[in-house]
N, C-alpha and C positions, 0 to 999 in steps of 0.2 A: 504494500500500500504506500502510495506517495502522499506526501504532505502538501496540502493546498495552502498557498500563500495568498493572502488578500491584502492588497495595497489600497489604503484609503487616505493617501496624502492630501492634506488640506481639508479633510471632511470634518464638518462640525459635529458629527456623531461622536468623534473621539475627543472633543473639547470638554475637558473635565472642570474648567474654571467656571464655577457658578457664582463667582463674586458679584454681588449686586452693583449696579452702576454707582449708587450713592457711596459705596465704599471705595470703588476705584477712582472716582473723581474728587474725593476728599470731603464731600458735603456731609457725610455721616458723622464727621468729627465736630461739626458745628454745634455750639450751645446756643440755639436760635429760638427765639419766641416770635411768633408771627401774629400781628393784629391787622385789621382791615380785611379786605376781600381780594386776595391775589388770584390770578388765573394760574393754571398749572405752568404756563410758559413764563409768566413774570416771577413766580416763586422759584422756578428752576434757575433762571439767569441770575437772580439775586443770590441764591445759595452758591452758585458757581463764582460770582464776584467775591463773596465773603470768603469762600474757601481759597481763592487765589490770593486775596489780601492776607489771610492767615498764614499761608505758605510763603508769602513774600515772593510770589511768582510773577515777575514783571511780564514775561513773554506770554504766559497763560492769560493774564488779565488783558493784555493788548489784543489777544485773539478773540476776546468777548466783546470788543468794541463794535458798536453799530457802524455800518459802512461809512467811511469818511468822517467818523465822529470820535477819533482818538488815535493816538500813535503810541509807540513804545515809550517815548519821552513822557507822554501824559500818564501812561501806566506807571512809570517809574516814580513820578511825583505822587501818585495815589499811594503806592506801596510805601514810599518814604513817610508820607503823612499819616497813613492809617494802618500800616503793618503791625505796629506795636499794639495799638488799640484792638485790632482784630484777634488778638490772642485771648481776649476776655469774652464773657457771654454778651450776646447782642440781641436787640429787639428791632424788628423790621416792621414798620407800619406802612401798609399799602394804601395808596390813594387811587381812586378810579380815574381812568382816562381811556379814550378810544384808540388813538394812534400812538399816544405816549402815556406812560404811567410813571408816577413818582413814588419812590419808596424812601421814607425817612428812616435812617438807620442810626441807632444809638448803641454805643458800646459801653458796657459797665465801666465806670471810672473815668469816662471821657466826657468833658463838658459840652463840646461841640458835637453837632450831628452831621452825619454824612448824608447828603441828599442824592439819591440815584435817579437819573432820568433814563427811562427805558424806552427805546424806540421799537415799535412793533413792525415787523416786515410786511404786515398787511395780509398775510395769507393763512397762516396756520399756528397762531399763538406762539410764535418764536420771536424773541427779543434780542436786541443788542443793547449794550450800555453806552451812554454818551460819556466819554472820558475827557473830551476837550472842554476847556473852560469858556470858550467864546461862542457857545450855542445858546 
């Protein structure tokens, strides 16, 4: 009897990594309280922004910018200003908007609030964050 060899290179059936996305992208580590009424998309982008700030990930934060609404330099300024505060528990209050949403973010121990302006791409509840200060 010969042995049969089955090659399944690249097949997802063999993928044993069942790690939830929230763990992989760092959002499960957030000590986050949410108030207001976020959409799934606005909550997701806010969690991702906060996780990138907490990780002090300039490149990752820049990748979350709405089209033409932020650069790596803008992201670096945000990380410099908010990276230390992002190590603490945070409350995000979501304000309603149609094409844009505002999220008031307060970090425990920080007097100033971070105001996130989120731009909806208009199609499927996906947002980018406005990082530039001149919008």
